[in-house]
N, C-alpha and C positions, 0 to 999 in steps of 0.2 A: 246350519241345519235346524237349530232351535228357532231362528228367525223365520225360516220358510214355513215351519209348522205353525208358528204364531200368525204369520200373514195369512195362511190358508184358513185357519180358524176364524180370524176376523172377517175375511172375505165370505166364508160360509155363513157367518152370522148376518152379515150385511145382505147377502142374497136371500137367505131365509126370511129375514125381517121385512124384505120388500116383496115377498111372494114370488120371487124369481123361481122358475122351474129350471133346474140345472142338473147336469150329470157330473162326471169326473172332470176335475180341472186342476191346473197348476198355476201358481201365482208368485210373483215377486212383488211385494207390497200389496196394498189392498185398494179397491176401487171406491169411487163415489157412485152410489146407486140411488135413484129416486123413481119409483114406479107409483104413479098416482092411482087412486081408487078407480077401478074399472079398466086400468091399463094392464098389459100383459107382456111379460118378458120371459123368453125361453132360450136357454143356452145349451147347446148340444154337448155330447161327450168329448173328452180330450181337449177341452178349451185351455188355452194358455194365454196369460196376460202379464205384462210388465207395467208396473205403476211407478211413475216418477223415474228417478235415475237408477233405481234398484233393478238390476238385471239387464238394462239396456240404456246406458247413458248416451243418448243420441242428441240431446239438446231439447230445449223447450219442455222441460220436465213438468209433468203433472200426473196425477192419478188418472186411470181410465175413468171415464164418466159415462154412465148409462142413465139417460133421462127418458122416461116414458110417460107421456101426458095421459089424461083421462080418455079412455076409449081407444088409445093407441096401442100398437103392437110392435115389439122388437123381437125378431127371431134370428138367432145366431146358430148356424149349423155346426156339424161335428168337425173336430180337428182344426178349428180356427185359432189363429195366433194374432195378437195385437200388442202394441206398446203405446202407452200414454195417449190413447184414442178417446175422442169425445163423440158419442153417438146420441143424437137428440131426436126422438121420435114423437111427433105430434099427430101422426096418422099411422104410418107403417114403414118400417125398415126391415128388410130381410137380407141376411147375409148367408150365402150358400156354404157348402162344405169345403174344407181344405183351402180356405181363403187366408191370405197373409196381409195384415194391415200394418204399415210402417209407423214409426214413432211420430206423434203429433198430428195424426190424421183426424179430420173432423168430417162427420157425416150428418147432414141435416135434411129433414124432409119438410122443412118449413122456412118461410121468410122471416119469421119471428114478429114482424111488424107489417102494417099495411104499406103498399108501395105508393099509395096516394098521399101526397104531402098534406092535404087538408085533413084527411082521416087520421094521420099521425099526430095532429095537434090535440086530439081528444083521446084520453086514455080508454074511454068506452068503445070507440070505434077502431083505435089503432090495432090492438091485437085481435079484435073480433073480425076484422077484414083481412087479416093475414091469409096468405095462400099456403096450403099444405098439399103435397103430392108425394105418393110413396116412392121409396128408393129400393132398388134390388141390386145386389151384387151376386153375380153368378159363381158357380163352383170353380175352384182353382184360380180365381182372380188374385192379383197382387196389386196392392195400392201402395205406392211409394211414400216415404216419409213426408210429412208436412203438407200433404195434399188435402183439398177440400172437395167433398162430393155434395152437390146441391140437390134440392128437391126435384122430383120427377125423373131422376137419372136412373137408367138401368145399365149396369156394366155386365157385358156378356161373359160367358165361361172362358176361362184361360186368358183373359185380357190382362194387360199390365198398364197401370197408370204411373207415369214418371213422377219422381219426387217434385214437390212444391207445385203441383198442377191444381188448377181450378176446373172441375168437371161440371159443366152446366147443361150438357146434352148427352143423350145415351150413347154408349160405346158398344159396337157390335162384338160378338165373340171373336177371339183369336186375333186381337189387334193391340198395338202399343200406342197409347195416347199420352201426350205431354203438353205442357204450356199453360198459359193464362190468356184466353180460355184454351182448354185442352183441345188438341186436334190430333188426327191420326198421323203418326209418323212412320208406322211400319205394320204390315200384315204378317202374322205369324204362320 
């Protein structure tokens, strides 16, 4: 009980110190948060997170990571739950309401580096020529543990992503997708 209160206090300080707009939340452990100047992070009410092995020892333990670059936005809806999740926003990532995100999931809206080999040789052009595209996860979606959601992907409402999947294209509402690359395996 004392540890939960301490974790919540530390998380509150981390959110507040990074200008995160947040409502009520529960936490086991505390996250890593970095919101650059001009970036925006909004977390809805009744947010729950597990950081590391505390609260959800599912493997690949890490704290939740929320990184928001200059001018980027990260919006997390109400009643979202996640464990050891990394969300990296260089443009815009939006997660709807009632979304469940399994342990070790990574969500990226960027390639981080240029896809052109010559451009990658030069630090000035490498990150300058990277591609960013927004990511959106619809209401009631469930993303299975250790999955990776890549830039430009939209996951429709009520859809499920199977564990360890790599999602590189958009998923319609009410479907189950899995694999690497993820494909539709069932309509709900």
